[in-house]
gemmi code that builds the backbone of each chain (N, CA, C; Angstrom):
import gemmi

chains = {
    "A": [
        ("MET", (236.666, 186.010, -6.274), (235.664, 185.490, -7.211), (234.866, 184.400, -6.519)),
        ("SER", (233.556, 184.600, -6.442), (232.725, 183.608, -5.779), (232.411, 182.452, -6.717)),
        ("GLU", (232.360, 181.245, -6.144), (232.082, 180.086, -6.981), (230.590, 179.995, -7.275)),
        ("ARG", (230.268, 179.255, -8.326), (228.869, 179.010, -8.673), (228.505, 177.595, -8.295)),
        ("VAL", (227.353, 177.437, -7.665), (226.886, 176.109, -7.301), (226.150, 175.517, -8.503)),
        ("PRO", (226.516, 174.294, -8.929), (225.838, 173.708, -10.087), (224.362, 173.417, -9.818)),
        ("VAL", (223.519, 173.702, -10.806), (222.093, 173.392, -10.734), (221.810, 172.281, -11.735)),
        ("LEU", (221.399, 171.104, -11.263), (221.158, 169.951, -12.140), (219.667, 169.814, -12.414)),
        ("GLN", (219.343, 169.309, -13.589), (217.932, 169.079, -13.911), (217.654, 167.599, -14.059)),
        ("ILE", (216.631, 167.118, -13.354), (216.178, 165.734, -13.496), (214.690, 165.802, -13.789)),
        ("GLY", (214.325, 165.647, -15.046), (212.915, 165.749, -15.416), (212.363, 167.120, -15.069)),
        ("GLN", (211.309, 167.129, -14.246), (210.637, 168.388, -13.902), (211.258, 169.061, -12.692)),
        ("VAL", (212.367, 168.487, -12.187), (212.927, 168.960, -10.917), (214.351, 169.485, -11.107)),
        ("LEU", (214.634, 170.617, -10.450), (215.999, 171.132, -10.404), (216.618, 170.726, -9.069)),
        ("LEU", (217.859, 170.263, -9.116), (218.525, 169.793, -7.904), (219.800, 170.592, -7.654)),
        ("VAL", (219.897, 171.116, -6.443), (221.093, 171.846, -6.028), (221.640, 171.171, -4.786)),
        ("SER", (222.901, 170.827, -4.798), (223.517, 170.228, -3.627), (224.667, 171.123, -3.177)),
        ("ILE", (224.514, 171.711, -2.005), (225.544, 172.643, -1.519), (226.637, 171.838, -0.823)),
        ("GLN", (227.840, 171.878, -1.383), (228.925, 171.009, -0.905), (230.042, 171.767, -0.207)),
        ("THR", (230.068, 173.094, -0.350), (231.189, 173.838, 0.234), (230.656, 175.003, 1.061)),
        ("ASP", (231.524, 175.599, 1.842), (231.188, 176.755, 2.663), (231.105, 177.973, 1.730)),
        ("LEU", (229.885, 178.415, 1.420), (229.689, 179.484, 0.439), (229.806, 180.853, 1.075)),
        ("ASP", (230.447, 181.788, 0.360), (230.406, 183.165, 0.861), (229.078, 183.808, 0.439)),
        ("ASP", (228.792, 184.981, 0.994), (227.467, 185.581, 0.807), (227.175, 185.870, -0.660)),
        ("GLN", (228.218, 186.229, -1.386), (228.061, 186.515, -2.814), (227.602, 185.269, -3.571)),
        ("ALA", (228.211, 184.137, -3.237), (227.847, 182.879, -3.892), (226.413, 182.482, -3.550)),
        ("VAL", (225.992, 182.793, -2.333), (224.621, 182.494, -1.914), (223.626, 183.305, -2.746)),
        ("MET", (223.943, 184.587, -2.962), (223.055, 185.432, -3.764), (223.033, 184.980, -5.227)),
        ("LEU", (224.215, 184.566, -5.739), (224.291, 184.058, -7.117), (223.394, 182.841, -7.296)),
        ("LEU", (223.412, 181.962, -6.299), (222.610, 180.744, -6.371), (221.129, 181.092, -6.444)),
        ("GLN", (220.723, 182.067, -5.628), (219.327, 182.488, -5.618), (218.911, 182.982, -7.020)),
        ("ASP", (219.756, 183.816, -7.626), (219.445, 184.358, -8.949), (219.478, 183.263, -10.021)),
        ("ASP", (220.493, 182.383, -9.945), (220.608, 181.287, -10.918), (219.366, 180.410, -10.895)),
        ("LEU", (218.926, 180.069, -9.672), (217.785, 179.170, -9.548), (216.521, 179.785, -10.138)),
        ("ALA", (216.290, 181.068, -9.865), (215.105, 181.736, -10.407), (215.139, 181.683, -11.934)),
        ("ALA", (216.317, 181.973, -12.510), (216.436, 181.958, -13.975), (216.232, 180.551, -14.522)),
        ("ARG", (216.806, 179.555, -13.846), (216.688, 178.173, -14.333), (215.265, 177.651, -14.235)),
        ("VAL", (214.529, 178.059, -13.192), (213.128, 177.629, -13.066), (212.340, 178.115, -14.279)),
        ("VAL", (212.574, 179.372, -14.649), (211.846, 179.928, -15.795), (212.314, 179.282, -17.099)),
        ("ASN", (213.617, 179.157, -17.284), (214.155, 178.615, -18.533), (213.752, 177.164, -18.773)),
        ("THR", (213.685, 176.381, -17.700), (213.412, 174.956, -17.863), (211.929, 174.635, -17.691)),
        ("GLY", (211.186, 175.557, -17.086), (209.788, 175.262, -16.777), (209.648, 174.195, -15.705)),
        ("ALA", (210.691, 174.030, -14.883), (210.658, 173.012, -13.835), (209.550, 173.320, -12.833)),
        ("HIS", (208.953, 172.261, -12.257), (207.902, 172.464, -11.261), (208.374, 172.168, -9.846)),
        ("GLY", (209.637, 171.757, -9.724), (210.140, 171.450, -8.391), (211.600, 171.851, -8.248)),
        ("VAL", (211.978, 172.239, -7.027), (213.369, 172.562, -6.707), (213.740, 171.812, -5.436)),
        ("VAL", (214.835, 171.066, -5.492), (215.332, 170.394, -4.292), (216.672, 171.013, -3.920)),
        ("ILE", (216.783, 171.477, -2.685), (218.055, 172.006, -2.207), (218.586, 171.051, -1.144)),
        ("ASP", (219.693, 170.404, -1.467), (220.277, 169.401, -0.576), (221.332, 170.060, 0.313)),
        ("ILE", (221.089, 170.072, 1.626), (222.052, 170.696, 2.551), (222.673, 169.654, 3.486)),
        ("THR", (222.709, 168.404, 3.009), (223.305, 167.321, 3.804), (224.722, 167.660, 4.258)),
        ("ALA", (225.493, 168.306, 3.379), (226.900, 168.567, 3.680), (227.106, 169.912, 4.393)),
        ("VAL", (226.018, 170.618, 4.637), (226.151, 171.973, 5.187), (226.221, 171.915, 6.709)),
        ("GLU", (227.314, 172.442, 7.250), (227.539, 172.344, 8.699), (226.831, 173.441, 9.477)),
        ("ILE", (226.693, 174.627, 8.882), (225.931, 175.660, 9.571), (225.037, 176.414, 8.581)),
        ("VAL", (223.852, 176.782, 9.074), (222.961, 177.655, 8.320), (222.742, 178.888, 9.193)),
        ("ASP", (223.298, 180.012, 8.773), (223.097, 181.233, 9.558), (221.914, 182.008, 8.977)),
        ("SER", (221.656, 183.213, 9.479), (220.445, 183.915, 9.051), (220.507, 184.282, 7.575)),
        ("PHE", (221.698, 184.465, 7.040), (221.829, 184.831, 5.626), (221.424, 183.667, 4.719)),
        ("VAL", (221.973, 182.486, 5.017), (221.628, 181.306, 4.229), (220.170, 180.906, 4.480)),
        ("GLY", (219.728, 181.042, 5.731), (218.342, 180.732, 6.059), (217.380, 181.607, 5.281)),
        ("ARG", (217.711, 182.876, 5.179), (216.856, 183.773, 4.425), (216.867, 183.407, 2.933)),
        ("MET", (218.042, 182.990, 2.426), (218.124, 182.563, 1.027), (217.194, 181.378, 0.779)),
        ("LEU", (217.161, 180.410, 1.702), (216.297, 179.243, 1.514), (214.831, 179.674, 1.468)),
        ("ALA", (214.445, 180.578, 2.381), (213.058, 181.046, 2.409), (212.734, 181.846, 1.155)),
        ("THR", (213.692, 182.654, 0.707), (213.462, 183.491, -0.475), (213.336, 182.635, -1.735)),
        ("ILE", (214.189, 181.615, -1.857), (214.092, 180.721, -3.016), (212.737, 180.034, -3.032)),
        ("ALA", (212.268, 179.604, -1.860), (210.959, 178.948, -1.802), (209.861, 179.903, -2.280)),
        ("SER", (209.930, 181.167, -1.853), (208.912, 182.145, -2.252), (208.998, 182.474, -3.740)),
        ("ILE", (210.213, 182.685, -4.228), (210.391, 183.020, -5.643), (209.890, 181.864, -6.520)),
        ("SER", (210.278, 180.632, -6.158), (209.883, 179.475, -6.950), (208.363, 179.361, -6.999)),
        ("ARG", (207.724, 179.594, -5.855), (206.267, 179.485, -5.798), (205.641, 180.451, -6.806)),
        ("LEU", (206.191, 181.677, -6.857), (205.665, 182.659, -7.814), (205.896, 182.212, -9.245)),
        ("LEU", (206.930, 181.378, -9.441), (207.268, 180.919, -10.788), (206.739, 179.503, -11.035)),
        ("ASP", (205.746, 179.091, -10.262), (205.057, 177.814, -10.467), (205.947, 176.602, -10.188)),
        ("ALA", (206.787, 176.714, -9.177), (207.586, 175.553, -8.778), (207.554, 175.434, -7.254)),
        ("ARG", (207.632, 174.201, -6.752), (207.665, 173.956, -5.312), (209.104, 173.682, -4.887)),
        ("THR", (209.452, 174.098, -3.668), (210.819, 173.895, -3.174), (210.806, 172.991, -1.946)),
        ("VAL", (211.741, 172.060, -1.909), (211.936, 171.233, -0.724), (213.408, 171.286, -0.335)),
        ("VAL", (213.679, 171.558, 0.932), (215.045, 171.532, 1.460), (215.257, 170.179, 2.124)),
        ("VAL", (216.303, 169.461, 1.710), (216.506, 168.115, 2.260), (217.862, 167.991, 2.965)),
        ("GLY", (217.900, 167.091, 3.948), (219.167, 166.707, 4.557), (219.657, 167.602, 5.683)),
        ("MET", (218.754, 168.374, 6.288), (219.224, 169.255, 7.366), (219.728, 168.433, 8.556)),
        ("ARG", (220.893, 168.792, 9.051), (221.457, 168.088, 10.209), (220.722, 168.501, 11.484)),
        ("PRO", (220.625, 167.597, 12.453), (219.933, 167.933, 13.713), (220.516, 169.179, 14.383)),
        ("ALA", (221.846, 169.281, 14.427), (222.475, 170.428, 15.093), (222.126, 171.733, 14.380)),
        ("VAL", (221.950, 171.648, 13.062), (221.581, 172.840, 12.291), (220.148, 173.257, 12.624)),
        ("ALA", (219.250, 172.271, 12.742), (217.859, 172.575, 13.074), (217.763, 173.225, 14.456)),
        ("ILE", (218.478, 172.648, 15.422), (218.469, 173.183, 16.791), (218.963, 174.630, 16.789)),
        ("THR", (220.061, 174.860, 16.075), (220.675, 176.183, 16.049), (219.771, 177.212, 15.359)),
        ("LEU", (219.126, 176.805, 14.262), (218.250, 177.729, 13.538), (217.095, 178.202, 14.409)),
        ("VAL", (216.491, 177.274, 15.142), (215.350, 177.633, 15.993), (215.814, 178.574, 17.099)),
        ("GLU", (216.961, 178.276, 17.692), (217.460, 179.130, 18.760), (217.863, 180.513, 18.240)),
        ("LEU", (218.353, 180.527, 17.012), (218.715, 181.799, 16.387), (217.477, 182.660, 16.163)),
        ("GLY", (216.332, 182.002, 16.006), (215.093, 182.752, 15.801), (214.516, 182.599, 14.406)),
        ("LEU", (215.069, 181.652, 13.634), (214.599, 181.406, 12.268), (213.983, 180.020, 12.209)),
        ("SER", (212.665, 179.940, 12.165), (212.085, 178.596, 12.102), (211.721, 178.202, 10.678)),
        ("LEU", (211.925, 179.093, 9.711), (211.713, 178.789, 8.287), (210.342, 178.186, 8.041)),
        ("GLY", (209.311, 178.813, 8.597), (207.952, 178.284, 8.511), (207.473, 178.053, 7.087)),
        ("GLY", (207.898, 178.860, 6.139), (207.397, 178.732, 4.775), (208.177, 177.763, 3.909)),
        ("VAL", (209.143, 177.069, 4.499), (210.007, 176.197, 3.697), (209.661, 174.734, 3.946)),
        ("ARG", (209.329, 173.991, 2.855), (209.093, 172.554, 2.965), (210.416, 171.849, 3.187)),
        ("THR", (210.431, 170.853, 4.059), (211.652, 170.082, 4.258), (211.348, 168.595, 4.166)),
        ("ALA", (212.381, 167.810, 3.905), (212.294, 166.359, 3.981), (213.642, 165.873, 4.492)),
        ("LEU", (213.639, 164.713, 5.129), (214.885, 164.269, 5.760), (215.917, 163.828, 4.735)),
        ("THR", (215.465, 163.226, 3.648), (216.407, 162.714, 2.649), (216.007, 163.182, 1.252)),
        ("LEU", (216.939, 163.063, 0.339), (216.693, 163.424, -1.060), (215.524, 162.607, -1.618)),
        ("GLU", (215.521, 161.302, -1.302), (214.472, 160.429, -1.819), (213.095, 160.894, -1.350)),
        ("LYS", (212.993, 161.207, -0.042), (211.705, 161.669, 0.483), (211.318, 163.027, -0.096)),
        ("GLY", (212.310, 163.862, -0.316), (212.042, 165.174, -0.908), (211.466, 165.049, -2.304)),
        ("LEU", (212.032, 164.133, -3.079), (211.526, 163.920, -4.444), (210.103, 163.359, -4.416)),
        ("GLN", (209.828, 162.508, -3.429), (208.466, 161.975, -3.294), (207.476, 163.091, -3.007)),
        ("VAL", (207.861, 163.989, -2.074), (206.991, 165.126, -1.736), (206.703, 165.946, -2.987)),
        ("LEU", (207.741, 166.236, -3.766), (207.566, 167.067, -4.958), (206.700, 166.378, -6.000)),
        ("ASN", (206.966, 165.086, -6.254), (206.194, 164.374, -7.268), (204.719, 164.339, -6.909)),
        ("ARG", (204.447, 164.159, -5.605), (203.066, 164.160, -5.146), (202.434, 165.530, -5.425)),
        ("GLU", (203.149, 166.589, -5.056), (202.579, 167.933, -5.209), (202.427, 168.311, -6.669)),
        ("ILE", (203.427, 167.970, -7.467), (203.373, 168.354, -8.882), (202.200, 167.646, -9.574)),
        ("SER", (202.001, 166.371, -9.234), (200.940, 165.633, -9.924), (199.555, 166.016, -9.420)),
        ("SER", (199.475, 166.546, -8.173), (198.148, 166.863, -7.634), (197.760, 168.322, -7.846)),
        ("THR", (198.725, 169.157, -8.278), (198.417, 170.569, -8.464), (197.860, 170.808, -9.857)),
        ("PRO", (196.667, 171.399, -9.958), (196.168, 171.720, -11.289), (197.066, 172.751, -11.942)),
        ("PRO", (197.355, 172.631, -13.217), (198.303, 173.528, -13.867), (197.808, 174.969, -13.894)),
        ("ALA", (198.725, 175.884, -13.585), (198.518, 177.323, -13.738), (197.185, 177.824, -13.216)),
        ("ALA", (196.915, 177.527, -11.918), (195.737, 178.126, -11.298), (195.967, 179.621, -11.179)),
        ("SER", (194.904, 180.411, -11.299), (195.064, 181.859, -11.253), (195.540, 182.243, -9.879)),
    ],
    "B": [
        ("MET", (244.723, 180.743, 31.007), (244.815, 180.987, 29.566), (245.817, 180.029, 28.938)),
        ("THR", (245.524, 179.611, 27.747), (246.438, 178.735, 27.028), (247.366, 179.568, 26.161)),
        ("GLY", (248.286, 178.895, 25.519), (249.264, 179.600, 24.705), (248.675, 180.148, 23.423)),
        ("THR", (249.473, 180.871, 22.679), (248.977, 181.519, 21.482), (248.837, 180.571, 20.305)),
        ("ALA", (249.360, 179.327, 20.454), (249.258, 178.379, 19.349), (247.801, 178.119, 18.999)),
        ("ALA", (246.940, 178.211, 20.020), (245.535, 177.887, 19.806), (244.697, 179.124, 19.497)),
        ("SER", (245.337, 180.199, 19.072), (244.544, 181.379, 18.772), (244.800, 181.816, 17.339)),
        ("GLY", (243.970, 182.719, 16.871), (244.158, 183.180, 15.511), (243.399, 184.460, 15.265)),
        ("VAL", (243.983, 185.299, 14.408), (243.341, 186.548, 14.043), (242.953, 186.472, 12.569)),
        ("VAL", (241.730, 186.871, 12.269), (241.261, 186.882, 10.892), (240.824, 188.301, 10.546)),
        ("ALA", (241.322, 188.815, 9.432), (240.871, 190.128, 8.960), (239.547, 189.957, 8.227)),
        ("ILE", (238.562, 190.763, 8.618), (237.246, 190.679, 7.967), (237.046, 191.952, 7.164)),
        ("THR", (237.505, 191.919, 5.916), (237.410, 193.118, 5.083), (236.641, 192.848, 3.793)),
        ("ALA", (236.242, 191.579, 3.591), (235.460, 191.210, 2.409), (234.688, 189.942, 2.739)),
        ("ASN", (233.848, 189.493, 1.786), (233.016, 188.314, 2.029), (233.824, 187.080, 2.422)),
        ("ASP", (235.017, 186.912, 1.834), (235.776, 185.699, 2.153), (236.323, 185.743, 3.581)),
        ("GLY", (236.404, 186.944, 4.170), (236.797, 187.039, 5.575), (235.783, 186.379, 6.495)),
        ("VAL", (234.509, 186.470, 6.113), (233.449, 185.835, 6.906), (233.595, 184.314, 6.837)),
        ("VAL", (233.934, 183.799, 5.646), (234.153, 182.355, 5.485), (235.357, 181.910, 6.312)),
        ("GLN", (236.450, 182.695, 6.244), (237.656, 182.344, 7.016), (237.383, 182.392, 8.522)),
        ("ALA", (236.560, 183.353, 8.933), (236.215, 183.463, 10.360), (235.495, 182.188, 10.811)),
        ("ARG", (234.543, 181.724, 10.009), (233.826, 180.481, 10.348), (234.794, 179.312, 10.457)),
        ("GLN", (235.747, 179.226, 9.489), (236.662, 178.089, 9.473), (237.612, 178.102, 10.664)),
        ("LYS", (238.050, 179.297, 11.045), (238.946, 179.407, 12.209), (238.207, 178.977, 13.485)),
        ("VAL", (236.978, 179.469, 13.638), (236.209, 179.122, 14.843), (235.890, 177.623, 14.858)),
        ("ARG", (235.608, 177.060, 13.674), (235.338, 175.617, 13.612), (236.554, 174.829, 14.096)),
        ("ALA", (237.750, 175.218, 13.637), (238.974, 174.502, 14.017), (239.179, 174.547, 15.529)),
        ("LEU", (238.969, 175.726, 16.123), (239.176, 175.855, 17.573), (238.097, 175.114, 18.358)),
        ("ALA", (236.860, 175.149, 17.862), (235.762, 174.470, 18.566), (236.002, 172.962, 18.578)),
        ("GLN", (236.573, 172.440, 17.478), (236.875, 171.010, 17.427), (238.044, 170.683, 18.344)),
        ("GLU", (239.054, 171.544, 18.323), (240.214, 171.339, 19.183), (239.801, 171.337, 20.655)),
        ("CYS", (238.836, 172.189, 20.985), (238.370, 172.340, 22.360), (237.386, 171.226, 22.744)),
        ("ARG", (237.010, 170.415, 21.757), (236.075, 169.305, 21.945), (234.706, 169.752, 22.437)),
        ("LEU", (234.224, 170.855, 21.890), (232.829, 171.225, 22.131), (231.953, 170.158, 21.488)),
        ("SER", (230.756, 169.925, 22.047), (229.835, 168.969, 21.435), (229.455, 169.467, 20.048)),
        ("LEU", (228.920, 168.560, 19.238), (228.595, 168.933, 17.860), (227.567, 170.072, 17.821)),
        ("VAL", (226.567, 169.993, 18.691), (225.548, 171.051, 18.726), (226.178, 172.375, 19.161)),
        ("ASP", (227.041, 172.315, 20.177), (227.678, 173.552, 20.647), (228.631, 174.130, 19.596)),
        ("GLN", (229.347, 173.249, 18.884), (230.183, 173.726, 17.772), (229.336, 174.468, 16.753)),
        ("THR", (228.217, 173.854, 16.393), (227.341, 174.439, 15.366), (226.814, 175.794, 15.832)),
        ("LYS", (226.408, 175.876, 17.108), (225.897, 177.143, 17.640), (226.984, 178.221, 17.621)),
        ("LEU", (228.190, 177.844, 18.055), (229.268, 178.837, 18.121), (229.670, 179.320, 16.726)),
        ("ILE", (229.794, 178.394, 15.777), (230.193, 178.788, 14.420), (229.108, 179.675, 13.795)),
        ("THR", (227.846, 179.330, 14.059), (226.746, 180.132, 13.513), (226.769, 181.545, 14.100)),
        ("ALA", (226.964, 181.634, 15.430), (227.047, 182.953, 16.063), (228.214, 183.755, 15.481)),
        ("ALA", (229.360, 183.077, 15.287), (230.536, 183.761, 14.740), (230.262, 184.261, 13.327)),
        ("SER", (229.515, 183.482, 12.562), (229.194, 183.882, 11.194), (228.330, 185.135, 11.192)),
        ("GLU", (227.343, 185.169, 12.089), (226.477, 186.354, 12.193), (227.300, 187.589, 12.561)),
        ("LEU", (228.171, 187.431, 13.564), (228.906, 188.590, 14.077), (229.982, 189.036, 13.089)),
        ("ALA", (230.580, 188.079, 12.376), (231.577, 188.443, 11.366), (230.908, 189.259, 10.250)),
        ("ARG", (229.702, 188.855, 9.879), (228.984, 189.605, 8.842), (228.637, 191.003, 9.357)),
        ("ASN", (228.233, 191.110, 10.617), (227.967, 192.433, 11.201), (229.206, 193.319, 11.143)),
        ("THR", (230.362, 192.721, 11.488), (231.618, 193.472, 11.471), (231.878, 194.037, 10.078)),
        ("LEU", (231.604, 193.209, 9.065), (231.843, 193.627, 7.682), (230.817, 194.660, 7.220)),
        ("VAL", (229.523, 194.345, 7.427), (228.456, 195.148, 6.832), (228.204, 196.437, 7.616)),
        ("TYR", (228.141, 196.324, 8.939), (227.788, 197.493, 9.749), (229.015, 198.203, 10.312)),
        ("GLY", (230.100, 197.451, 10.540), (231.301, 198.051, 11.115), (232.286, 198.526, 10.052)),
        ("GLY", (231.989, 198.219, 8.786), (232.895, 198.619, 7.715), (234.170, 197.798, 7.687)),
        ("GLY", (234.136, 196.607, 8.261), (235.316, 195.745, 8.307), (236.000, 195.828, 9.662)),
        ("GLY", (236.796, 194.805, 9.976), (237.481, 194.767, 11.265), (238.223, 193.458, 11.405)),
        ("THR", (238.361, 193.003, 12.652), (239.100, 191.767, 12.887), (238.316, 190.828, 13.796)),
        ("MET", (238.638, 189.543, 13.650), (238.141, 188.543, 14.594), (239.336, 187.868, 15.230)),
        ("THR", (239.324, 187.753, 16.551), (240.377, 187.038, 17.260), (239.735, 185.898, 18.032)),
        ("ALA", (240.162, 184.675, 17.742), (239.574, 183.509, 18.393), (240.644, 182.793, 19.213)),
        ("THR", (240.279, 182.379, 20.426), (241.241, 181.756, 21.344), (240.573, 180.639, 22.141)),
        ("VAL", (241.334, 179.581, 22.397), (240.883, 178.599, 23.381), (241.261, 179.126, 24.751)),
        ("VAL", (240.285, 179.205, 25.670), (240.554, 179.782, 26.990), (240.274, 178.750, 28.081)),
        ("GLU", (240.988, 178.915, 29.200), (240.725, 178.090, 30.373), (240.550, 179.004, 31.556)),
        ("GLU", (239.434, 178.859, 32.252), (239.143, 179.716, 33.403), (238.429, 178.894, 34.456)),
        ("GLY", (238.941, 178.929, 35.675), (238.273, 178.240, 36.775), (237.988, 176.783, 36.474)),
        ("GLY", (238.945, 176.114, 35.826), (238.806, 174.687, 35.585), (237.933, 174.326, 34.402)),
        ("ARG", (237.406, 175.312, 33.699), (236.625, 174.968, 32.503), (237.315, 175.516, 31.262)),
        ("ARG", (236.975, 174.900, 30.146), (237.616, 175.204, 28.896), (236.571, 175.691, 27.898)),
        ("GLY", (236.974, 176.610, 27.059), (236.020, 177.097, 26.070), (236.709, 177.820, 24.932)),
        ("VAL", (235.910, 178.336, 24.037), (236.420, 179.121, 22.915), (235.863, 180.529, 23.041)),
        ("ARG", (236.763, 181.497, 23.014), (236.356, 182.903, 23.092), (236.661, 183.577, 21.763)),
        ("VAL", (235.708, 184.338, 21.278), (235.884, 184.995, 19.986), (235.551, 186.479, 20.138)),
        ("VAL", (236.473, 187.332, 19.690), (236.294, 188.775, 19.810), (236.215, 189.397, 18.417)),
        ("PHE", (235.150, 190.150, 18.175), (234.979, 190.866, 16.910), (235.133, 192.349, 17.182)),
        ("ALA", (236.040, 192.991, 16.465), (236.289, 194.413, 16.718), (236.272, 195.196, 15.418)),
        ("ASP", (235.551, 196.313, 15.431), (235.586, 197.206, 14.281), (235.693, 198.650, 14.753)),
        ("GLN", (236.055, 199.519, 13.819), (236.172, 200.953, 14.115), (235.043, 201.714, 13.430)),
        ("GLY", (233.916, 201.042, 13.270), (232.781, 201.631, 12.562), (232.037, 202.652, 13.393)),
        ("PRO", (230.794, 202.944, 12.985), (230.013, 204.016, 13.624), (229.568, 203.719, 15.054)),
        ("GLY", (229.701, 202.447, 15.489), (229.227, 202.108, 16.823), (227.711, 201.997, 16.863)),
        ("ILE", (227.197, 201.660, 18.040), (225.756, 201.451, 18.196), (225.234, 202.444, 19.229)),
        ("ALA", (224.244, 203.263, 18.838), (223.737, 204.297, 19.742), (222.754, 203.724, 20.757)),
        ("ASP", (221.850, 202.866, 20.292), (220.814, 202.334, 21.179), (220.975, 200.819, 21.284)),
        ("LEU", (221.640, 200.372, 22.359), (221.953, 198.955, 22.520), (220.708, 198.092, 22.662)),
        ("ASP", (219.742, 198.580, 23.463), (218.533, 197.786, 23.674), (217.829, 197.526, 22.360)),
        ("LEU", (217.763, 198.563, 21.544), (217.118, 198.426, 20.238), (217.900, 197.448, 19.360)),
        ("ALA", (219.234, 197.594, 19.359), (220.070, 196.746, 18.505), (219.962, 195.274, 18.897)),
        ("LEU", (219.618, 195.018, 20.169), (219.524, 193.635, 20.644), (218.094, 193.098, 20.567)),
        ("THR", (217.207, 193.858, 19.932), (215.826, 193.408, 19.785), (215.687, 192.540, 18.541)),
        ("ASP", (215.042, 191.376, 18.703), (214.779, 190.494, 17.563), (214.049, 191.250, 16.467)),
        ("GLY", (214.578, 191.176, 15.265), (213.850, 191.740, 14.128), (214.171, 193.188, 13.835)),
        ("TRP", (214.908, 193.848, 14.732), (215.266, 195.232, 14.430), (216.579, 195.258, 13.666)),
        ("THR", (216.630, 196.015, 12.588), (217.884, 196.148, 11.847), (218.049, 197.579, 11.351)),
        ("SER", (219.295, 198.051, 11.347), (219.562, 199.379, 10.789), (219.828, 199.263, 9.300)),
        ("GLY", (219.947, 198.024, 8.813), (220.249, 197.816, 7.405), (219.133, 197.052, 6.718)),
        ("THR", (219.523, 196.019, 5.958), (218.525, 195.266, 5.203), (218.435, 193.819, 5.675)),
        ("GLY", (219.075, 193.495, 6.793), (219.080, 192.120, 7.271), (217.794, 191.760, 7.993)),
        ("LEU", (217.821, 190.583, 8.616), (216.632, 190.105, 9.311), (216.556, 190.625, 10.742)),
        ("GLY", (217.648, 191.227, 11.227), (217.656, 191.706, 12.604), (217.824, 190.585, 13.618)),
        ("LEU", (218.490, 189.502, 13.212), (218.698, 188.381, 14.135), (220.158, 188.217, 14.518)),
        ("GLY", (221.054, 188.960, 13.882), (222.485, 188.754, 14.088), (222.907, 188.900, 15.539)),
        ("LEU", (222.647, 190.056, 16.133), (223.079, 190.295, 17.513), (222.223, 189.510, 18.501)),
        ("SER", (220.901, 189.643, 18.389), (220.012, 189.002, 19.356), (220.112, 187.488, 19.250)),
        ("GLY", (220.166, 186.973, 18.022), (220.237, 185.529, 17.832), (221.552, 184.951, 18.296)),
        ("SER", (222.652, 185.624, 17.972), (223.944, 185.060, 18.361), (224.115, 185.106, 19.882)),
        ("ARG", (223.479, 186.084, 20.535), (223.540, 186.120, 22.003), (222.903, 184.864, 22.600)),
        ("ARG", (221.810, 184.397, 21.966), (221.148, 183.189, 22.475), (221.972, 181.929, 22.236)),
        ("LEU", (222.879, 181.972, 21.243), (223.598, 180.756, 20.858), (224.859, 180.514, 21.687)),
        ("VAL", (225.288, 181.501, 22.469), (226.547, 181.344, 23.213), (226.294, 181.452, 24.712)),
        ("ASP", (227.341, 181.163, 25.509), (227.186, 181.210, 26.966), (227.434, 182.619, 27.502)),
        ("ASP", (228.495, 183.255, 27.037), (228.804, 184.625, 27.477), (228.779, 185.543, 26.266)),
        ("PHE", (228.233, 186.739, 26.468), (228.101, 187.691, 25.363), (228.287, 189.083, 25.929)),
        ("THR", (229.317, 189.802, 25.500), (229.456, 191.197, 25.943), (229.646, 192.092, 24.731)),
        ("LEU", (229.055, 193.279, 24.837), (229.063, 194.209, 23.727), (229.601, 195.528, 24.253)),
        ("ASP", (230.660, 196.015, 23.619), (231.286, 197.262, 24.040), (231.242, 198.222, 22.861)),
        ("THR", (230.441, 199.266, 22.973), (230.281, 200.154, 21.839), (229.809, 201.529, 22.285)),
        ("ALA", (230.047, 202.515, 21.457), (229.506, 203.862, 21.661), (229.518, 204.530, 20.297)),
        ("PRO", (228.620, 205.486, 20.098), (228.604, 206.167, 18.793), (229.969, 206.758, 18.454)),
        ("GLY", (230.487, 206.434, 17.277), (231.776, 206.943, 16.831), (232.976, 206.210, 17.405)),
        ("GLN", (232.728, 205.226, 18.275), (233.829, 204.541, 18.966), (234.051, 203.117, 18.482)),
        ("GLY", (233.333, 202.708, 17.447), (233.469, 201.326, 17.006), (232.703, 200.377, 17.907)),
        ("THR", (232.793, 199.091, 17.555), (232.044, 198.073, 18.305), (232.941, 196.870, 18.544)),
        ("THR", (232.925, 196.359, 19.777), (233.623, 195.120, 20.091), (232.627, 194.156, 20.720)),
        ("VAL", (232.482, 192.981, 20.125), (231.595, 191.953, 20.661), (232.458, 190.766, 21.062)),
        ("THR", (232.281, 190.284, 22.295), (233.037, 189.135, 22.783), (232.069, 188.019, 23.146)),
        ("ILE", (232.286, 186.838, 22.564), (231.428, 185.701, 22.892), (232.286, 184.533, 23.370)),
        ("THR", (231.721, 183.717, 24.251), (232.424, 182.522, 24.729), (231.444, 181.353, 24.795)),
        ("LYS", (231.909, 180.197, 24.356), (231.150, 178.950, 24.512), (232.012, 178.001, 25.315)),
        ("TRP", (231.454, 177.469, 26.428), (232.224, 176.583, 27.311), (231.873, 175.127, 27.045)),
        ("THR", (232.853, 174.249, 27.264), (232.535, 172.816, 27.183), (231.694, 172.439, 28.388)),
        ("ARG", (230.863, 171.393, 28.229), (230.000, 170.953, 29.323), (230.511, 169.675, 29.915)),
    ],
}
model = gemmi.Model(1)
for chain_id, residues in chains.items():
    chain = gemmi.Chain(chain_id)
    for i, (resn, *xyz) in enumerate(residues, 1):
        res = gemmi.Residue()
        res.name, res.seqid = resn, gemmi.SeqId(i, " ")
        for name, pos in zip(("N", "CA", "C"), xyz):
            atom = gemmi.Atom()
            atom.name, atom.element = name, gemmi.Element(name[0])
            atom.pos, atom.b_iso = gemmi.Position(*pos), 0.0
            res.add_atom(atom)
        chain.add_residue(res)
    model.add_chain(chain)
structure = gemmi.Structure()
structure.add_model(model)
structure.setup_entities()
């Protein structure tokens, strides 16, 4: 049985903090949960905190990119925060540069990025 | 070669086998005192290859060992399955090519993350991938 990662809501932002080594099933569950929560809450921002994550392989990397794309379609912006230097080095060497994913070094900076974008984006542009 | 205390076999027959494979390799990489970046690269490569063993090989085993050769120390990890094997190696090692639904980075990417990489396979003969990361 795969565990579920809790999705917290703070105002217009959903926050996910990955704290354990997730199996692939749990990663897919998180992707589906987040999409549903974005729609249910009408959130305009998603923060994924990977401070505690020791490795990001192509499966998790693809999940981060997919969540960013799905959220965008659902009128929310995604920021990945807290990536470790060794993880960044490894991802680039693996061949995944995650070009479409916004990042920030810390949770605080990530929230600043989102608040700026949410307040400057005109609502529901076609 | 060191003793068997520093080695371990993990059965990869379900998703949690991939998690256990990562944890076993992490323990050995720390024991071997690989740098943090090298640990991260090795564990990431092991995660990719363990998933390949499960998804494309239909399950198999991972054997991880601390090795000593010619005065250097490292971690060697062997992934073995009895699956369909790989017919076209060059193609399988091309970035972005996949026979399934993945990104096509598992084999090619993990080869870049380790020091030694050997692939032993033939159609119908299963696949064995051996990787080694040495301390610097």
